[in-house]
MARGU-95459 format. One record per residue: residue number from 0; residue in one letter; x, y, z of N, C-alpha, C in turn. Coordinates in steps of 0.001 Angstrom, whole numbers, plus 500000, padded with zeros to 6 digits. Each point is the difference from the previous one (the first is absolute). Layout:
<pts>
- k_r_n.east_n.north_n.up_ca.east_ca.north_ca.up_c.east_c.north_c.up
- NUM_a_X_Y_Z_X_Y_Z_X_Y_Z
...
</pts>
This chain:
<pts>
- k_r_n.east_n.north_n.up_ca.east_ca.north_ca.up_c.east_c.north_c.up
- 0_x_907823_795454_065465_499568_498983_500028_501139_499783_500418
- 1_x_499850_499078_501277_501210_499024_500710_499348_499512_501329
- 2_x_500358_498828_499892_499839_499353_501514_500467_498386_499828
- 3_x_500289_499447_501418_500725_499029_500201_498828_499217_500629
- 4_x_499818_498744_499380_498921_498464_500720_501044_498559_500023
- 5_x_499231_499641_500219_500383_498009_500190_499457_499741_498403
- 6_x_500865_499370_499933_499566_499179_498536_498295_498793_500378
- 7_x_500241_499725_501154_498760_499165_500082_498925_500629_500263
- 8_x_500135_501461_500518_498155_500743_500267_500182_500640_498775
- 9_x_501076_500436_499161_499551_500422_498874_499053_498974_499207
- 10_x_500682_498783_500273_499535_498926_498393_498855_499548_500626
- 11_x_499264_499810_501145_498965_499432_500620_498818_501356_499845
- 12_x_500207_501121_499933_499527_501145_499483_499211_500101_498679
- 13_x_501239_499612_499305_499924_500400_498554_498800_498440_499432
- 14_x_500372_498801_500679_499329_498856_499666_498026_500587_500736
- 15_x_500393_500158_500799_498696_500846_500325_499019_500835_498549
- 16_x_500528_501098_499769_499227_500819_499297_500117_499716_498626
- 17_x_500742_499036_499582_500045_499688_498334_499059_499308_499941
- 18_x_498637_499759_500696_499086_499090_499622_499094_500970_499392
- 19_x_500289_501148_500315_499025_501472_499560_500762_500478_498972
- 20_x_501131_499498_499471_500910_500593_498477_498496_499652_498725
- 21_x_499641_500535_499471_499269_499762_498668_501130_499436_499027
- 22_x_500026_498367_499750_500188_499290_498988_499632_500866_498527
- 23_x_499141_500420_499477_499755_500923_498703_499926_501324_500886
- 24_x_501128_500800_500132_499951_501311_500486_498989_500793_498797
- 25_x_498750_500799_500043_499969_501082_499066_500790_501167_499933
- 26_x_500688_500260_501048_501010_501294_500023_501405_499060_500648
- 27_x_501031_500507_499217_501270_499508_500423_500322_499916_500971
- 28_x_499737_501079_501306_500180_500497_501725_499587_498177_500455
- 29_x_498972_500179_499692_498879_498721_500299_500777_498500_500390
- 30_x_501448_499941_499262_500580_499081_500276_500701_499684_500803
- 31_x_500237_501446_500537_501062_500688_501216_499165_499647_501432
- 32_x_501142_499455_500502_500159_500288_501804_499782_501538_500175
- 33_x_499347_500849_500973_500125_501282_500708_500742_500152_501595
- 34_x_501425_500037_499993_500846_500356_501390_499525_501473_500481
- 35_x_499907_499797_500592_499679_501411_500961_501053_500287_501317
- 36_x_500928_500547_500086_501311_499923_501427_499308_501271_500235
- 37_x_499539_499923_501349_499867_500519_501385_501193_500664_500824
- 38_x_500921_500862_499417_500843_500455_501427_499882_500077_501472
- 39_x_498568_500891_500015_499738_500614_501461_499402_498472_500583
- 40_x_499531_498553_499716_499177_499244_500442_501081_498903_499648
- 41_x_501264_500036_499339_501063_498837_499555_498761_498865_499698
- 42_x_499385_500262_498986_498800_498482_499521_499846_500180_498651
- 43_x_500316_498790_498753_500203_499880_499237_497961_499644_499630
- 44_x_499599_500544_499061_498703_498813_499805_500602_500051_498182
- 45_x_499078_498875_499743_499955_499482_498644_498193_500231_499442
- 46_x_499738_500133_498960_498904_499868_499383_499980_499710_498766
- 47_x_498876_498894_499376_499676_499372_498933_498743_500593_500022
- 48_x_499271_499746_498546_498633_500950_499518_499697_499733_498463
- 49_x_499472_498689_499812_499604_499281_498896_498243_500842_499301
- 50_x_500040_501071_500799_498419_500351_499797_498508_499650_500604
- 51_x_500309_498950_500096_498953_499281_500904_500549_499212_501257
- 52_x_500856_499754_500635_500845_499570_500990_501213_501010_500261
- 53_x_500077_500326_501297_501233_500664_500772_500428_499818_501079
- 54_x_501095_499277_500108_500926_499897_501294_501089_501098_500395
- 55_x_499745_500005_501185_501049_500848_500622_500813_499250_501195
- 56_x_501341_499771_500397_500198_499912_500848_501725_500855_500324
- 57_x_500100_499920_501434_501110_500953_500655_500936_499299_500645
- 58_x_501456_500658_500616_500555_498873_500713_500805_501079_500411
- 59_x_501366_500519_501149_500894_500322_500308_500883_500102_499193
- 60_x_500776_500975_499757_501504_499498_499161_500588_502045_500482
- 61_x_501668_499505_499647_501035_501519_500385_499219_500749_498769
- 62_x_499148_501201_500247_499565_500871_498894_501171_500901_500085
- 63_x_500839_500130_499113_501268_501004_499881_499282_501353_499210
- 64_x_499656_499483_498738_499163_501198_499732_498644_499761_499316
- 65_x_499052_500621_500618_498240_499814_499910_499756_499917_498189
- 66_x_499066_499436_499291_499572_500354_498623_498798_499095_499827
- 67_x_500030_500204_498356_498808_498773_499250_500498_500305_499006
- 68_x_499838_498677_499833_500811_498830_498093_498840_499145_499833
- 69_x_499980_499684_498362_499620_498723_499976_500963_499018_499298
- 70_x_500000_498539_500932_500914_499179_498498_499419_498889_499578
- 71_x_500626_499330_498713_498879_498904_499420_500225_498967_501235
- 72_x_498958_499383_500367_499589_499002_501291_500545_498837_499668
- 73_x_499884_499576_498654_500276_498325_499690_502018_500267_500168
- 74_x_500287_500678_499392_501203_500424_499816_500791_500089_501470
- 75_x_499494_500930_500879_500164_499772_501343_499993_499417_500573
- 76_x_498927_499053_500274_499870_499009_500721_500802_498905_499782
- 77_x_500381_499560_498534_500708_499200_499422_501263_500095_500961
- 78_x_500871_501349_499732_500876_500301_500405_500184_499536_501318
- 79_x_499210_500914_500934_500462_499760_501400_499530_499017_500478
- 80_x_499432_499091_499433_499229_498749_500670_501301_498366_499703
- 81_x_500759_500841_499034_501373_499115_499723_501166_500407_500874
- 82_x_499831_501337_500618_500891_500536_500348_500492_499496_501635
- 83_x_501631_499706_500172_500297_499176_501622_498936_500931_501084
- 84_x_500314_499221_501209_499563_500772_501390_500863_501036_500062
- 85_x_499411_501371_500321_501134_501290_500322_498455_501115_499699
- 86_x_501771_501058_500130_498752_501336_500082_500446_500170_498628
- 87_x_498590_500893_499481_500242_500681_498650_499694_501392_500233
- 88_x_500649_500572_498864_499553_501229_500001_499636_500519_498824
- 89_x_499406_501081_499848_499081_500197_498634_500209_501271_500348
- 90_x_500061_500486_498585_500860_501830_499867_499226_500384_498395
- 91_x_499257_500905_500151_499777_500542_499037_500813_501159_499387
- 92_x_501320_500179_500462_500712_501381_500137_500207_500522_498537
- 93_x_500317_499111_498957_500163_500044_498788_498600_500702_499012
- 94_x_499044_499840_500976_498828_499802_498530_499439_501631_499537
- 95_x_499515_499541_498689_499285_501754_499862_498679_499058_499498
- 96_x_499128_500884_500102_498240_499317_500205_499729_500253_498623
- 97_x_500741_500922_499303_499887_500355_498101_500419_498647_499506
- 98_x_501024_499406_500418_500648_499424_499064_499596_498460_500652
- 99_x_499717_499949_501151_499429_499129_500595_500671_499249_501167
- 100_x_499877_499602_501347_500649_500276_500866_500665_498205_500162
- 101_x_501709_501111_500290_501001_498092_499760_499936_499984_501521
- 102_x_499722_498748_500957_500536_499970_501031_500715_498647_500180
- 103_x_500864_500825_501073_501132_498320_500126_499965_499085_501025
- 104_x_499891_499078_500143_499595_499098_501277_501454_499239_500032
- 105_x_500489_500755_501189_501656_499110_500456_499684_498471_501143
- 106_x_500575_499208_499920_500433_499273_500931_501289_499372_500519
- 107_x_500298_499485_500590_501300_499376_500677_500705_500323_498899
- 108_x_500033_499330_498877_501223_499123_498879_499340_500705_498567
- 109_x_499103_501351_500041_499905_499914_498790_498682_501218_499879
- 110_x_499249_500337_498995_499487_500769_499946_499183_499562_498629
- 111_x_498895_500781_499442_499280_499830_498931_499385_501621_499701
- 112_x_499298_500120_498969_499404_501353_499572_499071_499520_498998
- 113_x_498404_500813_500676_499053_500056_499103_498921_501554_499842
- 114_x_499616_499595_499038_499193_501339_499702_498647_500055_500685
- 115_x_499740_501253_500229_498293_500508_500671_499117_500242_499440
- 116_x_499095_500766_500850_499094_500782_498669_499528_501156_501470
- 117_x_500248_500951_499875_499313_501028_500851_498609_499611_500961
- 118_x_499520_499998_501162_499837_500059_500787_498757_500100_499724
- 119_x_499316_501929_499753_498997_500570_499676_499217_499086_498752
- 120_x_501076_499102_499306_498972_499187_498993_499162_499217_500731
- 121_x_500113_499319_501049_499270_498832_500695_498727_500157_500355
- 122_x_498911_499239_499583_498436_500506_500880_500279_500088_501526
- 123_x_499015_501071_500548_499978_499835_501291_499324_498823_500372
- 124_x_499992_499231_501204_499523_498874_500492_498726_500417_500216
- 125_x_498645_499748_499766_498847_500752_500397_499695_499974_501465
- 126_x_499711_500763_500382_499334_500422_501422_498469_499915_500080
- 127_x_499550_499422_501280_498554_499858_500004_500307_501353_501571
- 128_x_499072_501308_499174_500344_500777_501195_498379_500107_500796
- 129_x_498746_499896_499248_498519_500523_500378_499206_498440_500494
- 130_x_501153_499130_499366_499062_498591_500246_499629_499555_501288
- 131_x_499859_499070_499944_499888_499445_501798_501190_499344_500556
- 132_x_500207_499671_501295_501171_499358_500435_499863_499105_500685
- 133_x_500632_498634_500466_499587_499475_501142_501661_499125_500142
- 134_x_499683_499546_500979_501033_499076_500674_499980_498535_500231
- 135_x_500703_499600_498931_499591_498318_500450_501357_499073_500148
- 136_x_499586_498751_500637_500719_499070_500569_501048_499398_498962
- 137_x_501106_500066_499840_500936_499469_498775_500118_498070_499886
- 138_x_499874_499867_501591_499226_498292_500219_499002_499630_499513
- 139_x_498909_500905_499931_498626_499473_499468_500287_500329_498148
- 140_x_500715_501028_499607_500241_500404_498582_500141_498345_499837
- 141_x_501523_499804_500388_500816_498947_499258_498831_498884_500329
- 142_x_499329_499766_501114_499215_498664_499602_499158_500026_499423
- 143_x_499083_501118_499668_498893_499788_498991_500565_500085_498388
- 144_x_501015_500473_499989_500740_499977_498503_500144_498941_499942
- 145_x_500877_499117_500713_500475_498635_499560_498852_499051_499771
- 146_x_499084_500502_500411_498991_498997_500068_498797_500351_499154
- 147_x_500263_500643_498889_498868_500621_498954_500837_500463_498827
- 148_x_501228_500500_499905_500732_500244_498849_499968_498784_498558
- 149_x_499728_499048_500645_500824_499148_499094_498279_499701_498664
- 150_x_498746_500221_500433_499295_499904_499568_499299_500642_498824
- 151_x_500756_501735_500106_499548_500492_499039_500535_499944_498751
- 152_x_498904_500725_499220_500518_499726_498722_501356_500344_499133
- 153_x_500298_499253_499089_501440_500416_498934_498985_501044_498647
- 154_x_498831_499479_499503_499355_500727_499140_499806_501498_500012
- 155_x_501429_500539_499218_499251_501850_499535_499001_500191_499773
- 156_x_498966_499332_499347_498545_500323_499187_499332_500202_501313
- 157_x_499850_499239_501021_499323_499718_501645_500903_501289_500648
- 158_x_500363_501302_500053_500571_500620_500504_500018_499597_501751
- 159_x_498559_500654_500266_499643_500218_501512_499715_498753_500550
- 160_x_500644_498947_499303_500154_498499_500533_501288_500009_500198
- 161_x_501198_500425_499413_501383_499679_500001_500599_501229_501643
- 162_x_499192_500363_500585_500180_500173_501251_499455_499522_501510
- 163_x_500405_500582_500861_499375_498640_501285_499034_501824_500505
- 164_x_498933_499424_500875_498980_501330_500091_499890_499714_501735
- 165_x_500693_501121_500306_500389_500149_501844_499219_500615_500132
- 166_x_498878_499872_501311_498889_500556_500312_500489_500646_501652
- 167_x_499621_500579_500772_500513_500281_501292_498404_500349_500792
- 168_x_499912_499026_500305_498622_500359_501519_500331_499675_501274
- 169_x_499191_500429_500840_500214_500199_501539_500702_498469_500687
- 170_x_499505_498844_499409_500387_498455_500764_501283_499582_499320
- 171_x_500369_501276_498124_501503_499713_500332_500045_500072_498332
- 172_x_501448_499535_499443_500445_499572_498834_499309_499556_499140
- 173_x_499128_500041_498467_499564_499075_499213_501069_499966_498360
- 174_x_500514_498674_499926_500203_499963_498954_499119_499286_498519
- 175_x_500264_500312_498980_498992_498884_499174_500902_499987_498322
- 176_x_499866_499124_499238_500900_499932_499118_498569_498984_499189
- 177_x_500110_500218_498845_499496_498628_498912_500490_500343_498764
- 178_x_499994_498583_499341_500369_499889_498220_498893_499592_499550
- 179_x_499403_500166_500794_498038_499394_499149_499556_498780_500011
- 180_x_501212_498875_500452_500057_498240_500237_500145_500078_501409
- 181_x_500559_501075_500776_499788_499691_501421_500582_501487_500669
- 182_x_499328_499807_501592_499975_501019_500781_500660_500151_501080
- 183_x_501281_500619_500134_500474_500139_501290_499077_501170_501246
- 184_x_499656_499331_500873_500020_501211_500976_500401_499674_501381
- 185_x_500746_500830_500773_500626_500054_501228_499837_501113_500959
- 186_x_499692_499543_501009_499693_501550_501132_500897_499761_501213
- 187_x_500921_501187_500128_500813_500133_500939_499725_500599_501093
- 188_x_500538_500088_501498_499664_501305_500809_500842_501081_499729
- 189_x_499647_501347_499945_500949_500763_499728_500562_500792_501197
- 190_x_501171_499387_500974_499867_500527_500899_500308_501363_500487
- 191_x_500534_500762_498529_500393_501536_499996_498389_500893_500332
- 192_x_498731_499141_499658_498765_500493_500151_499320_501330_501073
- 193_x_499750_500868_499438_499946_501166_501145_498574_500168_500489
- 194_x_499411_499276_499411_498249_500262_500441_499184_500613_498976
- 195_x_499284_500900_500270_499534_500627_499780_500483_500898_498517
- 196_x_500956_500635_500281_500750_500927_499169_500580_499190_498745
- 197_x_499955_499148_500193_500445_498947_498580_499471_500252_499047
- 198_x_500407_500509_498984_499726_500057_498902_499547_498791_499393
- 199_x_499102_499930_498826_499314_498704_499765_500619_499620_498437
- 200_x_501068_499354_499852_500352_499277_498777_499532_499135_499664
- 201_x_499863_500481_498298_499289_499512_499163_500566_499424_498181
- 202_x_501410_499993_500016_500838_500430_498947_500615_498555_499094
- 203_x_499949_499682_498875_500642_498999_499563_501400_500403_499365
- 204_x_500720_499336_500835_501514_500698_498832_500555_498549_499657
- 205_x_501118_500316_498931_500628_499231_498995_500672_499032_500850
- 206_x_499851_498948_499557_500730_498879_500904_501820_499995_499848
- 207_x_500168_500717_498751_501832_500519_499871_500515_500261_501283
- 208_x_498971_501291_499962_500797_500815_501221_499550_499357_501675
- 209_x_499220_499456_499849_499355_499125_501622_501593_498714_500064
- 210_x_500395_499967_498620_500887_498526_500395_501300_500423_499819
- 211_x_500258_501196_500117_501153_500867_500005_500169_500728_501516
- 212_x_498453_500428_500468_499881_500321_501290_500272_498796_501018
- 213_x_499464_498758_499768_500237_498898_501028_501298_499680_499994
- 214_x_501119_500102_498781_501022_499822_500311_500859_501176_501044
- 215_x_499561_501231_499326_500869_501033_501252_499517_499801_500860
- 216_x_498689_499772_500993_499724_499752_501147_500572_498651_501003
- 217_x_500341_498960_498859_500490_499022_500639_501531_500015_500343
- 218_x_500598_501031_499285_501677_500324_500183_499799_500970_501523
- 219_x_498924_500726_500177_500139_500981_501020_499584_499741_501434
- 220_x_500533_500520_500938_499075_500049_501001_498829_500672_500722
- 221_x_499558_500924_499558_499096_501189_499734_498383_498902_500525
- 222_x_499421_500669_501154_499043_499737_500418_499058_499929_499541
- 223_x_499560_501328_499489_498645_501001_499292_500867_500472_498656
- 224_x_498607_500332_499268_500491_500289_498461_498842_501151_500379
- 225_x_500166_501094_499447_499169_500976_499847_499524_500236_498289
- 226_x_498534_499810_499559_499494_500034_498850_499208_500920_499800
- 227_x_500366_501087_498884_499669_500964_499339_499433_499810_498833
- 228_x_498211_500492_499495_499891_499821_499086_498975_500602_499399
- 229_x_499719_500429_499109_498703_501139_498901_499681_498520_499225
- 230_x_499358_500978_499241_499091_499469_498638_500759_499321_498857
- 231_x_501027_500560_500333_500862_498874_498284_501333_499803_500894
- 232_x_500737_500032_501202_500893_499514_500866_500382_499596_501331
- 233_x_501020_499005_500359_500076_499595_501286_501676_499736_499741
- 234_x_499961_501252_501519_501671_499331_500156_500058_499261_501815
- 235_x_501111_499393_499890_499886_499541_501219_501640_500304_500544
- 236_x_499870_500774_501069_501293_500376_500694_500401_498708_501199
- 237_x_501328_500210_500378_500589_499291_501219_501445_500270_499830
- 238_x_500338_500179_501894_501415_500344_499805_500856_500510_499043
- 239_x_500567_499747_499191_500625_501000_498620_499595_499298_499006
- 240_x_499050_499786_499917_499688_498897_498668_498889_500755_499339
- 241_x_499203_500212_499094_498768_500711_499203_499575_498700_498946
- 242_x_498946_500053_499750_499218_499421_498596_498992_500342_499502
- 243_x_499953_500442_499088_498620_500912_499390_499600_499166_498807
- 244_x_498825_499661_499933_499178_499167_498587_499167_501000_499713
- 245_x_499312_499944_498714_499375_500276_499719_498187_499261_500314
- 246_x_499265_500100_500068_498776_499338_500783_499209_499132_498296
- 247_x_499257_499096_500161_499653_499570_498892_498178_500722_500036
- 248_x_499435_500535_499113_498861_500260_500537_498453_499662_499802
- 249_x_500272_498992_499084_499027_499299_499622_498920_499660_501330
- 250_x_498994_499685_500100_499441_499702_500979_499672_498452_499848
- 251_x_500917_499569_501307_500356_498332_500013_498989_499215_500279
- 252_x_499900_498769_499621_498598_499276_500568_499761_499724_501014
- 253_x_499034_499628_500515_499061_499976_501155_500042_498725_500081
- 254_x_501534_499597_500471_500467_498613_500634_498940_499316_501318
- 255_x_499680_500435_500202_499349_499651_501284_498390_499648_499850
- 256_x_499586_500355_499151_498798_499108_499353_500147_498530_498954
- 257_x_501746_499882_499933_499909_498824_499312_500557_498623_501060
- 258_x_499709_500566_501330_500346_498966_500690_498654_499099_500891
- 259_x_499795_498586_499939_498976_499306_499953_500238_500115_501838
- 260_x_498488_500584_500492_500030_499902_501174_499281_498062_500812
- 261_x_500225_499410_499436_499259_499046_500623_500570_498510_498894
- 262_x_500406_498654_500635_500763_499006_499323_499864_498453_500313
- 263_x_499297_499101_498759_500031_498942_500632_500736_498878_500107
- 264_x_500920_500462_499998_501705_498864_499539_500664_500830_500787
- 265_x_500820_499698_500820_501404_500449_500449_500717_498736_500848
- 266_x_501481_500714_499345_500383_498732_500202_501470_500868_500730
- 267_x_501199_499201_501492_501007_500115_500056_500966_499835_500030
- 268_x_501188_500329_499342_500667_498728_499913_501869_500858_500183
- 269_x_500574_499196_500144_501485_500392_500477_500402_500729_498155
- 270_x_500411_501280_500752_500339_500866_498951_501522_499506_499399
- 271_x_500819_499839_500567_501107_499104_499541_499935_499169_499021
- 272_x_499208_499148_500305_499507_498527_499167_499417_500524_499118
- 273_x_498870_500703_499693_499458_500299_498676_500656_501053_499602
- 274_x_501141_500756_500195_500836_500408_499346_500789_499855_499255
- 275_x_500856_498565_500661_500829_499287_499179_499260_499017_498870
- 276_x_499401_499411_500224_498969_499267_498946_499481_500916_499050
- 277_x_499835_500920_500027_500093_501184_499073_500718_500377_499180
- 278_x_501070_499991_500421_501415_500657_499522_500018_498360_498893
- 279_x_500239_498633_500609_500497_499076_499452_498987_499950_498781
- 280_x_498939_499930_500434_498883_499648_498736_500230_501218_498857
- 281_x_500208_501245_500725_499822_500881_499046_501353_499805_498526
- 282_x_501004_498932_500534_500798_499867_498695_499557_499334_498908
- 283_x_498808_499002_500234_499649_499330_499161_498960_501203_499341
- 284_x_498924_500672_500674_499114_501352_499829_500838_500525_499059
- 285_x_500850_500463_499822_500803_501408_499447_499758_499359_498379
- 286_x_500481_498718_499952_499804_499854_498632_498879_500245_499279
- 287_x_499189_499949_500536_498954_500309_499361_498546_500665_499819
- 288_x_499437_500570_501234_499482_501396_500374_499737_499910_501516
- 289_x_500707_500044_500477_500359_500348_501543_498886_499644_501093
- 290_x_499235_499064_499339_498328_499841_500643_500835_498146_500832
- 291_x_499528_500530_501415_499660_498666_501017_498497_500112_500504
- 292_x_500001_498502_499744_498400_499515_500840_500028_500042_501759
- 293_x_499375_500528_500598_500427_499439_501107_498315_498769_500366
- 294_x_500425_498955_500324_498612_499294_500693_499469_499759_501105
- 295_x_499340_500403_500546_499955_500397_501454_498513_498803_500702
- 296_x_501328_498875_500504_498962_498827_500482_499741_500270_501747
- 297_x_498688_500682_500091_499446_499854_501954_500147_498800_500381
- 298_x_499569_498590_499808_499979_499099_500461_501695_499390_500246
- 299_x_501065_500233_498783_501162_499348_500800_500764_501428_500451
- 300_x_499145_500963_500335_500904_501215_500198_501357_500254_499783
- 301_x_499935_500463_498666_501205_500076_498848_499675_500773_498863
- 302_x_500780_500559_499560_500271_500806_498542_500790_499404_499416
- 303_x_499542_499891_498664_500696_499127_498857_500837_500776_498718
- 304_x_500977_500571_500210_500744_500964_498456_500550_499152_499097
- 305_x_499374_500280_498672_500028_499148_498674_499978_500604_499233
- 306_x_500646_499688_498846_501025_500895_498797_499886_498922_498909
- 307_x_499417_500362_499250_499858_498726_498404_500402_501077_498923
- 308_x_500928_499638_499847_500333_500975_498394_500962_498898_499513
- 309_x_498735_500122_498569_499946_499318_499112_501059_499994_498519
- 310_x_500980_498780_499908_500871_500052_499720_501532_500403_500769
- 311_x_499918_500426_501382_501169_500271_500985_499716_498736_501007
- 312_x_498935_500166_500294_499833_499258_501368_499165_500749_501143
- 313_x_500281_498697_501414_498951_500491_500512_500603_500129_501552
- 314_x_498874_500370_501225_500596_500058_501268_499116_499613_500968
- 315_x_500366_499606_501081_498063_500127_500654_501282_499646_501710
- 316_x_499024_501133_500337_500801_500076_501719_498768_499957_501400
- 317_x_499944_499721_500362_498854_499625_501449_500504_500428_501035
- 318_x_499460_501210_500537_500402_500487_501576_498648_499864_500820
- 319_x_500515_499872_501546_498599_499948_500877_499750_501351_499864
- 320_x_498912_500271_500486_499190_501289_500368_498870_499901_500856
- 321_x_499443_500668_501076_498814_500357_500623_498469_500547_499036
- 322_x_499557_498964_499094_498741_500787_499640_498965_499730_500368
- 323_x_498832_500903_499742_498569_500271_500074_499305_499976_498822
- 324_x_499236_499579_499919_499100_499627_498636_499936_499185_499599
- 325_x_499401_500331_498443_499536_498300_499209_501953_500117_498980
- 326_x_499526_498658_499371_501738_500067_498658_499356_501017_499088
- 327_x_501582_500863_500088_500047_500550_498666_501151_500512_498770
- 328_x_499746_500046_498739_501307_499797_499281_500226_501587_499849
- 329_x_501009_500480_500194_500012_501533_499267_501766_499850_499269
- 330_x_499586_500957_499002_501577_500202_499374_500485_501802_500286
- 331_x_501417_499732_499814_500651_501341_500321_501197_500523_498793
- 332_x_500758_501179_499923_501171_500162_499726_500277_499751_500908
- 333_x_501024_499097_500169_501346_499533_500492_500615_501276_500737
- 334_x_500007_500662_499108_501395_501091_500371_499163_501377_501342
- 335_x_498710_499786_499402_499083_500866_501301_499574_499513_501637
- 336_x_500138_498660_499530_500132_499880_501516_501167_499590_500543
- 337_x_501183_499648_499292_501309_500260_500472_499963_501370_500742
- 338_x_500078_501101_499532_500552_500996_499664_499558_500587_501742
- 339_x_498475_499501_499943_499189_500415_501290_500407_499795_501157
- 340_x_500238_498481_500246_500738_499458_500921_501218_499909_500564
- 341_x_500827_500321_498896_501206_500609_500109_500127_501415_501400
- 342_x_499015_501059_499911_500034_501011_500601_498654_499581_501331
- 343_x_499079_499136_500066_499451_499736_500489_500659_499699_501271
- 344_x_501140_499276_500755_501152_499756_500561_499258_499445_501143
- 345_x_499171_499169_500267_499575_499602_501099_500304_498664_500167
- 346_x_500157_498935_501070_500075_498662_499991_498553_499414_499561
- 347_x_499000_500445_500438_498706_499573_499211_499189_501068_498901
- 348_x_499753_499684_498921_498884_500790_499460_498464_499485_499889
- 349_x_499099_500720_499343_498497_499651_500306_499640_500793_498402
- 350_x_499304_498529_499308_499594_500690_499084_498400_499478_499641
- 351_x_498977_500958_499495_498856_500174_500257_499226_500001_498418
- 352_x_498763_499055_499637_499764_500400_498515_498896_499743_500145
- 353_x_498972_499895_498804_498693_499494_500104_500056_499258_498279
- 354_x_500302_500402_499239_499813_499121_498701_500994_500027_499444
- 355_x_500741_498909_498919_500720_499923_499180_500407_501255_499206
- 356_x_499005_500709_500021_500147_501371_498784_499604_501170_501147
- 357_x_499796_499706_501443_499788_501844_500288_501387_500343_500621
- 358_x_500298_500985_500320_501238_500628_500994_500345_498871_500847
- 359_x_501162_499781_500316_500756_499483_501281_500643_501072_500754
- 360_x_499998_499504_501352_500734_500916_500767_501170_499589_500956
- 361_x_501403_500297_500072_500775_499140_500778_500560_501344_501097
- 362_x_500248_499315_500884_500056_501216_501691_500814_498798_500524
- 363_x_501163_500937_500785_500584_499287_500764_499592_500083_501835
- 364_x_500285_499115_500483_499599_499492_501491_501565_500443_500947
- 365_x_499643_501481_499883_500934_500334_500978_499779_501798_499901
- 366_x_501269_500585_500391_499642_501586_500401_499532_500914_499028
- 367_x_500805_499607_498692_499588_500915_499204_498201_499514_498898
- 368_x_499263_501019_500261_499043_500189_499174_499771_500303_498760
- 369_x_500016_498694_499393_500167_500288_498306_499102_499417_499365
- 370_x_499788_500574_499132_498921_498743_498789_500467_500287_498591
- 371_x_499877_498343_499585_500382_499918_498958_499134_499512_498990
- 372_x_499713_500132_498595_498762_500004_499832_500793_499385_498516
- 373_x_498985_498644_499342_501076_499337_498784_498524_499903_499298
- 374_x_499762_500209_498823_499168_499454_499245_500672_498791_499325
- 375_x_498817_498991_500320_500862_498689_499420_499239_500065_498438
- 376_x_501213_498749_499010_499655_500251_498395_499422_498533_499823
- 377_x_498853_500201_499026_499360_499226_499459_500511_498886_498969
- 378_x_499861_498668_500769_500953_498993_499194_498362_499766_499561
- 379_x_500672_498795_498715_499351_498663_499022_500402_499325_500422
- 380_x_498743_498565_500221_500267_498899_500511_500689_500170_500999
</pts>
């Protein structure tokens, strides 16, 4: 294999695929990235696969001799990212598959050599041949993932909650995530919906894979993403990029039944004012138990944020709000409120609630159709 490509292109695409390189590989080749140089198409593709998440990306290059090989992903990425701008030549002419492939990387003022492994040892990225296929709007995917990924669980013992539940219906895409204490549900319009022929998607995808998907989509310019899925695997394809992931197979909770249908209290408040107050008061809350108390005063049309951390200090801020219903005091994990307000991303937000111990709903007053449910915290005194 011999190819010539710009340093910037190789570095960018190595950075993309490196996210799917196993940190603790069960086989040495899984610490490598697969390079496939196509002489006919004048195209180079890079692949990485940790047996759960797989990423493949391609870019044009001057391919003098086609071929396939694998090289240590971290070593190659570290070297290429530090090289100056300009063309790089990759050549494995001195290679011996039995002894380990020796690849030479040459640039304007120097060269490096590194040993790789035969491409035949690298596992193929999964292919969905007999599953369902759907065309999704890249914009809708980005919007939905931005607004839901934050509330997925990081607790591996609750594995199905470490993913985002994605469903496609006639009206569009729905994203849901929960860690057991909060729930984010986002509905977006899928502009690529083809009507009755569109398959019904109802899958749970690991958050790690979706975090990489959103990074890749945000860097690209594709309007449409092809999604293929079967019982155990999902494949996203667009332009010259591809991401594969296993599915989380356990039954996802019936989250819709958790959302109250009616409320006795309602508050509309400026999002930035509430977020700023919570971020300031969280400095003291962090010193104790992360709990902030909200005192909703209907007569004064205001809400007071307060923290009283014994042996540390206290804080109190009052913010104007439009309130209906009786006065109420309710306490929350301040981090959950801050996380939600950051993604609601409208001028005003609405908070709806019934009692100090029942689920509270935050929603944006704007275009995004999102429901963010937070469970209050019971406090003494």
